[in-house]
N, CA, C, O and the ligand as a Tripos MOL2 file, in Angstrom:
@<TRIPOS>MOLECULE
protein
  277   275    70     0     0
PROTEIN
NO_CHARGES

@<TRIPOS>ATOM
      1 N          22.8350  -17.2860    4.0980 N.3       1 MET1
      2 CA         23.9490  -16.4470    3.7760 C.3       1 MET1
      3 C          23.5410  -15.5430    2.6880 C.2       1 MET1
      4 O          22.8650  -15.9790    1.7560 O.2       1 MET1
      5 N          23.9300  -14.2360    2.7530 N.am      2 PRO2
      6 CA         23.7570  -13.2650    1.8580 C.3       2 PRO2
      7 C          24.6180  -13.4390    0.7030 C.2       2 PRO2
      8 O          25.7850  -13.8150    0.8180 O.2       2 PRO2
      9 N          23.9860  -13.1350   -0.5680 N.am      3 LEU3
     10 CA         24.7870  -13.1840   -1.7700 C.3       3 LEU3
     11 C          25.1910  -11.6840   -2.2260 C.2       3 LEU3
     12 O          24.3320  -10.8170   -2.3840 O.2       3 LEU3
     13 N          26.4340  -11.4770   -2.4060 N.am      4 TYR4
     14 CA         26.9080  -10.3040   -2.6030 C.3       4 TYR4
     15 C          27.4500  -10.3080   -4.1920 C.2       4 TYR4
     16 O          27.8220  -11.3710   -4.6900 O.2       4 TYR4
     17 N          27.4710   -9.1450   -4.9030 N.am      5 GLU5
     18 CA         27.9240   -8.9400   -6.1100 C.3       5 GLU5
     19 C          29.3010   -8.0980   -6.1660 C.2       5 GLU5
     20 O          29.4450   -6.9710   -5.6920 O.2       5 GLU5
     21 N          30.1570   -8.7580   -6.7460 N.am      6 TYR6
     22 CA         31.4790   -8.1830   -6.7670 C.3       6 TYR6
     23 C          31.9480   -7.7410   -8.2330 C.2       6 TYR6
     24 O          31.4380   -8.1840   -9.2620 O.2       6 TYR6
     25 N          32.8860   -6.9000   -8.1920 N.am      7 ARG7
     26 CA         33.3710   -6.4000   -9.5070 C.3       7 ARG7
     27 C          34.8880   -6.2880   -9.3680 C.2       7 ARG7
     28 O          35.3880   -5.6800   -8.4220 O.2       7 ARG7
     29 N          35.6120   -6.8770  -10.3120 N.am      8 CYS8
     30 CA         37.0870   -6.7410  -10.1580 C.3       8 CYS8
     31 C          37.5340   -5.6400  -10.9810 C.2       8 CYS8
     32 O          37.1810   -5.4430  -12.1440 O.2       8 CYS8
     33 N          38.3080   -4.9580  -10.3240 N.am      9 LYS9
     34 CA         38.9650   -3.6040  -10.9240 C.3       9 LYS9
     35 C          39.9670   -3.9140  -12.0060 C.2       9 LYS9
     36 O          40.2890   -3.0870  -12.8590 O.2       9 LYS9
     37 N          40.3850   -4.9800  -11.9470 N.am     10 ASP10
     38 CA         41.5880   -5.3570  -12.6420 C.3      10 ASP10
     39 C          41.1720   -5.7500  -14.1830 C.2      10 ASP10
     40 O          41.5130   -5.1190  -15.1830 O.2      10 ASP10
     41 N          40.3790   -6.9050  -14.1500 N.am     11 CYS11
     42 CA         39.8830   -7.4200  -15.4260 C.3      11 CYS11
     43 C          38.5440   -7.0270  -15.7480 C.2      11 CYS11
     44 O          38.0500   -7.2520  -16.8520 O.2      11 CYS11
     45 N          37.8910   -6.3960  -14.7380 N.am     12 GLY12
     46 CA         36.4820   -5.8710  -14.9640 C.3      12 GLY12
     47 C          35.4070   -7.0900  -14.9370 C.2      12 GLY12
     48 O          34.2760   -7.0330  -15.4200 O.2      12 GLY12
     49 N          35.9250   -8.0830  -14.3470 N.am     13 SER13
     50 CA         34.8910   -9.2730  -14.2900 C.3      13 SER13
     51 C          33.9970   -9.0400  -13.2130 C.2      13 SER13
     52 O          34.3320   -8.4230  -12.2010 O.2      13 SER13
     53 N          32.7480   -9.5670  -13.4260 N.am     14 GLU14
     54 CA         31.7430   -9.4240  -12.3290 C.3      14 GLU14
     55 C          31.2880  -10.7640  -11.9320 C.2      14 GLU14
     56 O          30.9910  -11.6300  -12.7540 O.2      14 GLU14
     57 N          31.2310  -10.9410  -10.4920 N.am     15 PHE15
     58 CA         31.0010  -12.2590  -10.1160 C.3      15 PHE15
     59 C          30.1220  -12.0710   -8.7820 C.2      15 PHE15
     60 O          30.0830  -10.9980   -8.1790 O.2      15 PHE15
     61 N          29.4600  -13.1600   -8.4040 N.am     16 GLU16
     62 CA         28.6980  -13.1390   -7.1010 C.3      16 GLU16
     63 C          29.4820  -14.1630   -6.1790 C.2      16 GLU16
     64 O          30.2260  -15.0540   -6.5910 O.2      16 GLU16
     65 N          29.2160  -13.9100   -5.0080 N.am     17 LYS17
     66 CA         29.8460  -14.7330   -3.9540 C.3      17 LYS17
     67 C          29.0040  -14.6570   -2.6730 C.2      17 LYS17
     68 O          28.4490  -13.6150   -2.3250 O.2      17 LYS17
     69 N          28.9400  -15.7280   -2.0340 N.am     18 MET18
     70 CA         28.2770  -15.8620   -0.7820 C.3      18 MET18
     71 C          29.1320  -15.6280    0.3390 C.2      18 MET18
     72 O          30.1030  -16.3580    0.5400 O.2      18 MET18
     73 N          28.8610  -14.7070    1.0530 N.am     19 ILE19
     74 CA         29.7180  -14.0690    2.1490 C.3      19 ILE19
     75 C          29.1360  -14.4100    3.4790 C.2      19 ILE19
     76 O          27.9600  -14.1360    3.7190 O.2      19 ILE19
     77 N          29.9480  -15.0300    4.4060 N.am     20 ARG20
     78 CA         29.4420  -15.1650    5.5030 C.3      20 ARG20
     79 C          29.5150  -13.8870    6.3620 C.2      20 ARG20
     80 O          30.1960  -12.9070    6.0590 O.2      20 ARG20
     81 N          28.7070  -13.9990    7.5160 N.am     21 PHE21
     82 CA         28.8130  -12.7690    8.4570 C.3      21 PHE21
     83 C          30.0930  -12.4910    8.8610 C.2      21 PHE21
     84 O          30.3940  -11.3050    9.0000 O.2      21 PHE21
     85 N          30.9330  -13.3690    9.0860 N.am     22 THR22
     86 CA         32.3330  -13.1600    9.6350 C.3      22 THR22
     87 C          33.2610  -12.7450    8.4280 C.2      22 THR22
     88 O          34.4270  -12.4300    8.6670 O.2      22 THR22
     89 N          32.8090  -12.7370    7.2260 N.am     23 GLU23
     90 CA         33.6620  -12.4640    6.1010 C.3      23 GLU23
     91 C          33.3680  -11.2870    5.3510 C.2      23 GLU23
     92 O          33.9780  -10.9040    4.3530 O.2      23 GLU23
     93 N          32.2770  -10.6770    5.9650 N.am     24 ALA24
     94 CA         31.6440   -9.6590    5.3310 C.3      24 ALA24
     95 C          32.3880   -8.3420    5.2740 C.2      24 ALA24
     96 O          31.9460   -7.4100    4.6020 O.2      24 ALA24
     97 N          33.4550   -8.2550    5.9330 N.am     25 ASN25
     98 CA         34.3880   -7.0950    5.9570 C.3      25 ASN25
     99 C          35.5130   -7.1450    5.0620 C.2      25 ASN25
    100 O          36.1640   -6.1360    4.7920 O.2      25 ASN25
    101 N          35.7990   -8.4470    4.5260 N.am     26 GLN26
    102 CA         36.8880   -8.4490    3.6470 C.3      26 GLN26
    103 C          36.3720   -9.0090    2.1460 C.2      26 GLN26
    104 O          35.4730   -9.8260    1.9450 O.2      26 GLN26
    105 N          37.1450   -8.3770    1.2330 N.am     27 LEU27
    106 CA         36.8620   -8.6870   -0.1940 C.3      27 LEU27
    107 C          37.4810   -9.9220   -0.6900 C.2      27 LEU27
    108 O          38.6240  -10.2680   -0.3890 O.2      27 LEU27
    109 N          36.5560  -10.6850   -1.5880 N.am     28 PRO28
    110 CA         36.9710  -11.8690   -2.0790 C.3      28 PRO28
    111 C          37.8460  -11.6230   -3.1460 C.2      28 PRO28
    112 O          37.9920  -10.5110   -3.6530 O.2      28 PRO28
    113 N          38.4750  -12.7190   -3.5220 N.am     29 ALA29
    114 CA         39.5010  -12.4970   -4.8930 C.3      29 ALA29
    115 C          38.6460  -12.8100   -6.0040 C.2      29 ALA29
    116 O          37.6240  -13.4950   -5.9830 O.2      29 ALA29
    117 N          39.2170  -12.1930   -7.0340 N.am     30 CYS30
    118 CA         38.5270  -12.3860   -8.4120 C.3      30 CYS30
    119 C          38.9030  -13.7840   -8.9320 C.2      30 CYS30
    120 O          40.0730  -14.1560   -9.0200 O.2      30 CYS30
    121 N          37.7000  -14.6360   -9.3170 N.am     31 PRO31
    122 CA         37.8270  -15.8560   -9.6240 C.3      31 PRO31
    123 C          38.5270  -15.9730  -11.1180 C.2      31 PRO31
    124 O          38.8700  -17.0720  -11.5530 O.2      31 PRO31
    125 N          38.6730  -15.0000  -11.7160 N.am     32 LYS32
    126 CA         39.2870  -15.2500  -13.0490 C.3      32 LYS32
    127 C          40.8660  -14.8310  -12.9380 C.2      32 LYS32
    128 O          41.7050  -15.6530  -13.3050 O.2      32 LYS32
    129 N          41.2600  -13.5930  -12.4480 N.am     33 CYS33
    130 CA         42.6170  -13.1900  -12.3780 C.3      33 CYS33
    131 C          43.1660  -13.3370  -10.9470 C.2      33 CYS33
    132 O          44.3200  -13.0030  -10.6770 O.2      33 CYS33
    133 N          42.2610  -13.8790   -9.9790 N.am     34 GLU34
    134 CA         42.5320  -13.9830   -8.7570 C.3      34 GLU34
    135 C          43.2170  -12.7330   -8.0410 C.2      34 GLU34
    136 O          44.0840  -12.8710   -7.1770 O.2      34 GLU34
    137 N          42.7620  -11.5530   -8.4650 N.am     35 SER35
    138 CA         43.2030  -10.3710   -7.9040 C.3      35 SER35
    139 C          42.3270   -9.9340   -6.7500 C.2      35 SER35
    140 O          41.1190  -10.1670   -6.7230 O.2      35 SER35
    141 N          42.9560   -9.3180   -5.8380 N.am     36 LEU36
    142 CA         42.1900   -8.8960   -4.5210 C.3      36 LEU36
    143 C          41.6860   -7.4970   -4.7460 C.2      36 LEU36
    144 O          41.0400   -6.8900   -3.8920 O.2      36 LEU36
    145 N          42.0050   -7.0010   -5.9380 N.am     37 ASN37
    146 CA         41.4170   -5.6140   -6.2890 C.3      37 ASN37
    147 C          40.0550   -5.5560   -6.7260 C.2      37 ASN37
    148 O          39.7530   -5.1260   -7.8390 O.2      37 ASN37
    149 N          39.1870   -5.9910   -5.8570 N.am     38 THR38
    150 CA         37.7920   -6.2580   -6.0790 C.3      38 THR38
    151 C          36.9200   -5.1630   -5.2990 C.2      38 THR38
    152 O          37.2790   -4.6130   -4.2590 O.2      38 THR38
    153 N          35.7540   -4.9460   -5.9520 N.am     39 GLN39
    154 CA         34.8340   -3.9890   -5.1130 C.3      39 GLN39
    155 C          33.3140   -4.6280   -5.1980 C.2      39 GLN39
    156 O          32.8030   -5.2210   -6.1480 O.2      39 GLN39
    157 N          32.8110   -4.3550   -4.0420 N.am     40 LYS40
    158 CA         31.4110   -4.6970   -3.8390 C.3      40 LYS40
    159 C          30.4740   -3.8330   -4.5300 C.2      40 LYS40
    160 O          30.5490   -2.6120   -4.3930 O.2      40 LYS40
    161 N          29.5910   -4.3840   -5.2660 N.am     41 LYS41
    162 CA         28.7120   -3.5790   -5.9290 C.3      41 LYS41
    163 C          27.4520   -3.2730   -5.0850 C.2      41 LYS41
    164 O          27.1910   -3.8460   -4.0280 O.2      41 LYS41
    165 N          26.7440   -2.3670   -5.6290 N.am     42 LEU42
    166 CA         25.5510   -2.0010   -4.8380 C.3      42 LEU42
    167 C          24.3110   -3.0590   -5.0960 C.2      42 LEU42
    168 O          23.7020   -3.1290   -6.1640 O.2      42 LEU42
    169 N          24.0560   -3.8280   -3.9940 N.am     43 SER43
    170 CA         23.1830   -4.7800   -4.1830 C.3      43 SER43
    171 C          21.6860   -4.1490   -3.9660 C.2      43 SER43
    172 O          21.5500   -2.9980   -3.5520 O.2      43 SER43
    173 N          20.6710   -4.9230   -4.2520 N.am     44 HIS44
    174 CA         19.3310   -4.6190   -3.9760 C.3      44 HIS44
    175 C          19.0050   -4.9760   -2.5860 C.2      44 HIS44
    176 O          17.9280   -4.5910   -2.1290 O.2      44 HIS44
    177 N          19.7530   -5.6170   -1.9150 N.am     45 VAL45
    178 CA         19.6060   -5.9390   -0.4840 C.3      45 VAL45
    179 C          19.9330   -4.8510    0.3720 C.2      45 VAL45
    180 O          21.1390   -4.6600    0.5260 O.2      45 VAL45
    181 N          19.1560   -4.1010    0.9580 N.am     46 SER46
    182 CA         19.5000   -3.0350    1.7670 C.3      46 SER46
    183 C          18.9500   -3.0920    3.0800 C.2      46 SER46
    184 O          18.4700   -2.1110    3.6470 O.2      46 SER46
    185 N          19.0280   -4.3880    3.6320 N.am     47 SER47
    186 CA         18.5360   -4.4650    5.0060 C.3      47 SER47
    187 C          19.5970   -4.0130    5.8010 C.2      47 SER47
    188 O          19.5640   -2.9730    6.4580 O.2      47 SER47
    189 N          20.6790   -4.9100    5.7320 N.am     48 PHE48
    190 CA         21.8570   -4.6420    6.6690 C.3      48 PHE48
    191 C          23.1500   -4.6740    5.8930 C.2      48 PHE48
    192 O          23.2890   -5.4570    4.9540 O.2      48 PHE48
    193 N          24.0890   -3.8440    6.2630 N.am     49 GLY49
    194 CA         25.3570   -3.9330    5.4610 C.3      49 GLY49
    195 C          26.4180   -3.0650    6.2030 C.2      49 GLY49
    196 O          26.1510   -2.0320    6.8180 O.2      49 GLY49
    197 N          27.4680   -3.5330    6.0880 N.am     50 ALA50
    198 CA         28.7480   -2.7720    6.7190 C.3      50 ALA50
    199 C          29.1770   -1.7180    5.9030 C.2      50 ALA50
    200 O          30.1860   -1.8610    5.2130 O.2      50 ALA50
    201 N          28.5640   -0.7290    5.8980 N.am     51 SER51
    202 CA         29.0490    0.5380    4.9600 C.3      51 SER51
    203 C          30.0120    1.3990    5.8310 C.2      51 SER51
    204 O          30.1950    1.2910    7.0440 O.2      51 SER51
    205 N          30.5430    2.2040    5.0340 N.am     52 SER52
    206 CA         31.4810    3.0130    5.5790 C.3      52 SER52
    207 C          30.7040    4.1790    6.4860 C.2      52 SER52
    208 O          29.8570    4.9500    6.0340 O.2      52 SER52
    209 N          31.1420    4.1400    7.7610 N.am     53 SER53
    210 CA         30.5040    5.0450    8.8210 C.3      53 SER53
    211 C          29.0800    4.9330    8.6290 C.2      53 SER53
    212 O          28.4180    5.9120    8.2880 O.2      53 SER53
    213 N          28.5760    3.8160    8.8250 N.am     54 GLY54
    214 CA         27.1410    3.6970    9.0130 C.3      54 GLY54
    215 C          26.7210    3.0350   10.2020 C.2      54 GLY54
    216 O          26.8970    1.8250   10.3440 O.2      54 GLY54
    217 N          26.1190    3.8230   11.1550 N.am     55 VAL55
    218 CA         25.7790    3.1530   12.3780 C.3      55 VAL55
    219 C          24.2930    3.0500   12.3750 C.2      55 VAL55
    220 O          23.5710    4.0470   12.3880 O.2      55 VAL55
    221 N          23.8190    1.7440   12.3550 N.am     56 ILE56
    222 CA         22.4270    1.4870   12.3680 C.3      56 ILE56
    223 C          21.8760    1.3520   13.9680 C.2      56 ILE56
    224 O          22.3190    0.5620   14.8020 O.2      56 ILE56
    225 N          20.9250    2.2160   14.1430 N.am     57 SER57
    226 CA         20.6210    2.1960   15.5710 C.3      57 SER57
    227 C          19.0110    2.1060   15.4830 C.2      57 SER57
    228 O          18.3610    3.0620   15.0610 O.2      57 SER57
    229 N          18.4530    0.9970   15.8730 N.am     58 THR58
    230 CA         16.9540    0.8370   15.7440 C.3      58 THR58
    231 C          16.5090    0.9050   17.2190 C.2      58 THR58
    232 O          16.6350   -0.0790   17.9490 O.2      58 THR58
    233 N          16.0080    2.0270   17.6390 N.am     59 SER59
    234 CA         15.4690    2.1110   19.0280 C.3      59 SER59
    235 C          14.1630    2.4450   19.0210 C.2      59 SER59
    236 O          13.7850    3.5390   19.4400 O.2      59 SER59
    237 N          13.2510    1.4260   18.4880 N.am     60 SER60
    238 CA         11.7000    1.8680   18.5500 C.3      60 SER60
    239 C          10.9330    0.7680   19.4320 C.2      60 SER60
    240 O          10.9280   -0.4470   19.2380 O.2      60 SER60
    241 N          10.3220    1.4470   20.3890 N.am     61 SER61
    242 CA          9.7060    0.4260   21.2880 C.3      61 SER61
    243 C           8.3100    0.5580   21.0170 C.2      61 SER61
    244 O           7.7320    1.6180   21.2560 O.2      61 SER61
    245 N           7.6760   -0.5100   20.5000 N.am     62 CYS62
    246 CA          6.3020   -0.7490   20.0500 C.3      62 CYS62
    247 C           5.4970   -1.2890   21.1200 C.2      62 CYS62
    248 O           5.5720   -2.4860   21.3980 O.2      62 CYS62
    249 N           4.6980   -0.4620   21.7710 N.am     63 GLY63
    250 CA          3.9130   -0.9400   22.8620 C.3      63 GLY63
    251 C           2.6560   -1.5460   22.5240 C.2      63 GLY63
    252 O           2.4750   -2.7360   22.7840 O.2      63 GLY63
    253 N           1.7360   -0.8270   21.9490 N.am     64 SER64
    254 CA          0.4420   -1.4330   21.5900 C.3      64 SER64
    255 C           0.6250   -2.1580   20.2810 C.2      64 SER64
    256 O           1.5220   -1.8530   19.4950 O.2      64 SER64
    257 N          -0.2440   -3.1220   20.0650 N.am     65 SER65
    258 CA         -0.1360   -3.9380   18.9960 C.3      65 SER65
    259 C          -0.7520   -3.0870   17.5730 C.2      65 SER65
    260 O          -1.9520   -2.8870   17.3860 O.2      65 SER65
    261 N           0.1420   -2.7290   16.8150 N.am     66 GLY66
    262 CA         -0.1510   -2.0920   15.6810 C.3      66 GLY66
    263 C           0.5490   -2.4560   14.4690 C.2      66 GLY66
    264 O           1.7670   -2.6290   14.4780 O.2      66 GLY66
    265 N          -0.2370   -2.5950   13.3050 N.am     67 GLY67
    266 CA          0.4510   -3.1070   12.2230 C.3      67 GLY67
    267 C           1.0650   -1.9840   11.5630 C.2      67 GLY67
    268 O           0.5130   -0.8840   11.5910 O.2      67 GLY67
    269 N           2.2950   -2.1900   10.8990 N.am     68 PHE68
    270 CA          3.1160   -1.2130   10.2820 C.3      68 PHE68
    271 C           2.8060   -1.2870    8.8110 C.2      68 PHE68
    272 O           3.1610   -2.2740    8.1660 O.2      68 PHE68
    273 N           2.1350   -0.2500    8.2300 N.am     69 GLY69
    274 CA          1.8530   -0.2540    6.8220 C.3      69 GLY69
    275 C           0.6220   -1.0680    6.5520 C.2      69 GLY69
    276 O           0.2080   -1.1980    5.3990 O.2      69 GLY69
    277 ZN         39.8280  -10.1400  -12.1250 Zn       70 ZN70
@<TRIPOS>BOND
     1     1     2 1
     2     2     3 1
     3     3     4 2
     4     3     5 am
     5     5     6 1
     6     6     7 1
     7     7     8 2
     8     7     9 am
     9     9    10 1
    10    10    11 1
    11    11    12 2
    12    11    13 am
    13    13    14 1
    14    14    15 1
    15    15    16 2
    16    15    17 am
    17    17    18 1
    18    18    19 1
    19    19    20 2
    20    19    21 am
    21    21    22 1
    22    22    23 1
    23    23    24 2
    24    23    25 am
    25    25    26 1
    26    26    27 1
    27    27    28 2
    28    27    29 am
    29    29    30 1
    30    30    31 1
    31    31    32 2
    32    31    33 am
    33    33    34 1
    34    34    35 1
    35    35    36 2
    36    35    37 am
    37    37    38 1
    38    38    39 1
    39    39    40 2
    40    39    41 am
    41    41    42 1
    42    42    43 1
    43    43    44 2
    44    43    45 am
    45    45    46 1
    46    46    47 1
    47    47    48 2
    48    47    49 am
    49    49    50 1
    50    50    51 1
    51    51    52 2
    52    51    53 am
    53    53    54 1
    54    54    55 1
    55    55    56 2
    56    55    57 am
    57    57    58 1
    58    58    59 1
    59    59    60 2
    60    59    61 am
    61    61    62 1
    62    62    63 1
    63    63    64 2
    64    63    65 am
    65    65    66 1
    66    66    67 1
    67    67    68 2
    68    67    69 am
    69    69    70 1
    70    70    71 1
    71    71    72 2
    72    71    73 am
    73    73    74 1
    74    74    75 1
    75    75    76 2
    76    75    77 am
    77    77    78 1
    78    78    79 1
    79    79    80 2
    80    79    81 am
    81    81    82 1
    82    82    83 1
    83    83    84 2
    84    83    85 am
    85    85    86 1
    86    86    87 1
    87    87    88 2
    88    87    89 am
    89    89    90 1
    90    90    91 1
    91    91    92 2
    92    91    93 am
    93    93    94 1
    94    94    95 1
    95    95    96 2
    96    95    97 am
    97    97    98 1
    98    98    99 1
    99    99   100 2
   100    99   101 am
   101   101   102 1
   102   102   103 1
   103   103   104 2
   104   103   105 am
   105   105   106 1
   106   106   107 1
   107   107   108 2
   108   107   109 am
   109   109   110 1
   110   110   111 1
   111   111   112 2
   112   111   113 am
   113   113   114 1
   114   114   115 1
   115   115   116 2
   116   115   117 am
   117   117   118 1
   118   118   119 1
   119   119   120 2
   120   119   121 am
   121   121   122 1
   122   122   123 1
   123   123   124 2
   124   123   125 am
   125   125   126 1
   126   126   127 1
   127   127   128 2
   128   127   129 am
   129   129   130 1
   130   130   131 1
   131   131   132 2
   132   131   133 am
   133   133   134 1
   134   134   135 1
   135   135   136 2
   136   135   137 am
   137   137   138 1
   138   138   139 1
   139   139   140 2
   140   139   141 am
   141   141   142 1
   142   142   143 1
   143   143   144 2
   144   143   145 am
   145   145   146 1
   146   146   147 1
   147   147   148 2
   148   147   149 am
   149   149   150 1
   150   150   151 1
   151   151   152 2
   152   151   153 am
   153   153   154 1
   154   154   155 1
   155   155   156 2
   156   155   157 am
   157   157   158 1
   158   158   159 1
   159   159   160 2
   160   159   161 am
   161   161   162 1
   162   162   163 1
   163   163   164 2
   164   163   165 am
   165   165   166 1
   166   166   167 1
   167   167   168 2
   168   167   169 am
   169   169   170 1
   170   170   171 1
   171   171   172 2
   172   171   173 am
   173   173   174 1
   174   174   175 1
   175   175   176 2
   176   175   177 am
   177   177   178 1
   178   178   179 1
   179   179   180 2
   180   179   181 am
   181   181   182 1
   182   182   183 1
   183   183   184 2
   184   183   185 am
   185   185   186 1
   186   186   187 1
   187   187   188 2
   188   187   189 am
   189   189   190 1
   190   190   191 1
   191   191   192 2
   192   191   193 am
   193   193   194 1
   194   194   195 1
   195   195   196 2
   196   195   197 am
   197   197   198 1
   198   198   199 1
   199   199   200 2
   200   199   201 am
   201   201   202 1
   202   202   203 1
   203   203   204 2
   204   203   205 am
   205   205   206 1
   206   206   207 1
   207   207   208 2
   208   207   209 am
   209   209   210 1
   210   210   211 1
   211   211   212 2
   212   211   213 am
   213   213   214 1
   214   214   215 1
   215   215   216 2
   216   215   217 am
   217   217   218 1
   218   218   219 1
   219   219   220 2
   220   219   221 am
   221   221   222 1
   222   222   223 1
   223   223   224 2
   224   223   225 am
   225   225   226 1
   226   226   227 1
   227   227   228 2
   228   227   229 am
   229   229   230 1
   230   230   231 1
   231   231   232 2
   232   231   233 am
   233   233   234 1
   234   234   235 1
   235   235   236 2
   236   235   237 am
   237   237   238 1
   238   238   239 1
   239   239   240 2
   240   239   241 am
   241   241   242 1
   242   242   243 1
   243   243   244 2
   244   243   245 am
   245   245   246 1
   246   246   247 1
   247   247   248 2
   248   247   249 am
   249   249   250 1
   250   250   251 1
   251   251   252 2
   252   251   253 am
   253   253   254 1
   254   254   255 1
   255   255   256 2
   256   255   257 am
   257   257   258 1
   258   258   259 1
   259   259   260 2
   260   259   261 am
   261   261   262 1
   262   262   263 1
   263   263   264 2
   264   263   265 am
   265   265   266 1
   266   266   267 1
   267   267   268 2
   268   267   269 am
   269   269   270 1
   270   270   271 1
   271   271   272 2
   272   271   273 am
   273   273   274 1
   274   274   275 1
   275   275   276 2
@<TRIPOS>SUBSTRUCTURE
     1 MET1         2 RESIDUE 1 A MET
     2 PRO2         6 RESIDUE 1 A PRO
     3 LEU3        10 RESIDUE 1 A LEU
     4 TYR4        14 RESIDUE 1 A TYR
     5 GLU5        18 RESIDUE 1 A GLU
     6 TYR6        22 RESIDUE 1 A TYR
     7 ARG7        26 RESIDUE 1 A ARG
     8 CYS8        30 RESIDUE 1 A CYS
     9 LYS9        34 RESIDUE 1 A LYS
    10 ASP10       38 RESIDUE 1 A ASP
    11 CYS11       42 RESIDUE 1 A CYS
    12 GLY12       46 RESIDUE 1 A GLY
    13 SER13       50 RESIDUE 1 A SER
    14 GLU14       54 RESIDUE 1 A GLU
    15 PHE15       58 RESIDUE 1 A PHE
    16 GLU16       62 RESIDUE 1 A GLU
    17 LYS17       66 RESIDUE 1 A LYS
    18 MET18       70 RESIDUE 1 A MET
    19 ILE19       74 RESIDUE 1 A ILE
    20 ARG20       78 RESIDUE 1 A ARG
    21 PHE21       82 RESIDUE 1 A PHE
    22 THR22       86 RESIDUE 1 A THR
    23 GLU23       90 RESIDUE 1 A GLU
    24 ALA24       94 RESIDUE 1 A ALA
    25 ASN25       98 RESIDUE 1 A ASN
    26 GLN26      102 RESIDUE 1 A GLN
    27 LEU27      106 RESIDUE 1 A LEU
    28 PRO28      110 RESIDUE 1 A PRO
    29 ALA29      114 RESIDUE 1 A ALA
    30 CYS30      118 RESIDUE 1 A CYS
    31 PRO31      122 RESIDUE 1 A PRO
    32 LYS32      126 RESIDUE 1 A LYS
    33 CYS33      130 RESIDUE 1 A CYS
    34 GLU34      134 RESIDUE 1 A GLU
    35 SER35      138 RESIDUE 1 A SER
    36 LEU36      142 RESIDUE 1 A LEU
    37 ASN37      146 RESIDUE 1 A ASN
    38 THR38      150 RESIDUE 1 A THR
    39 GLN39      154 RESIDUE 1 A GLN
    40 LYS40      158 RESIDUE 1 A LYS
    41 LYS41      162 RESIDUE 1 A LYS
    42 LEU42      166 RESIDUE 1 A LEU
    43 SER43      170 RESIDUE 1 A SER
    44 HIS44      174 RESIDUE 1 A HIS
    45 VAL45      178 RESIDUE 1 A VAL
    46 SER46      182 RESIDUE 1 A SER
    47 SER47      186 RESIDUE 1 A SER
    48 PHE48      190 RESIDUE 1 A PHE
    49 GLY49      194 RESIDUE 1 A GLY
    50 ALA50      198 RESIDUE 1 A ALA
    51 SER51      202 RESIDUE 1 A SER
    52 SER52      206 RESIDUE 1 A SER
    53 SER53      210 RESIDUE 1 A SER
    54 GLY54      214 RESIDUE 1 A GLY
    55 VAL55      218 RESIDUE 1 A VAL
    56 ILE56      222 RESIDUE 1 A ILE
    57 SER57      226 RESIDUE 1 A SER
    58 THR58      230 RESIDUE 1 A THR
    59 SER59      234 RESIDUE 1 A SER
    60 SER60      238 RESIDUE 1 A SER
    61 SER61      242 RESIDUE 1 A SER
    62 CYS62      246 RESIDUE 1 A CYS
    63 GLY63      250 RESIDUE 1 A GLY
    64 SER64      254 RESIDUE 1 A SER
    65 SER65      258 RESIDUE 1 A SER
    66 GLY66      262 RESIDUE 1 A GLY
    67 GLY67      266 RESIDUE 1 A GLY
    68 PHE68      270 RESIDUE 1 A PHE
    69 GLY69      274 RESIDUE 1 A GLY
    70 ZN70       277 GROUP 0 **** ****
């Protein structure tokens, strides 16, 4: 499960939360003030993420055996 960092806009508290893949599109509540006015912080994990209008299309067919990098 990926770990995301969130920040509460109400009290300014920052917290981490493990979000399941099915819960990745909804914001968790603040553990302090239980407000739903939270915001996902930019994490260092940039492999996959449901960003706004971000379509990931990886269509690369590797035929021969070649190392990448
Ligand atoms: Zn809060």
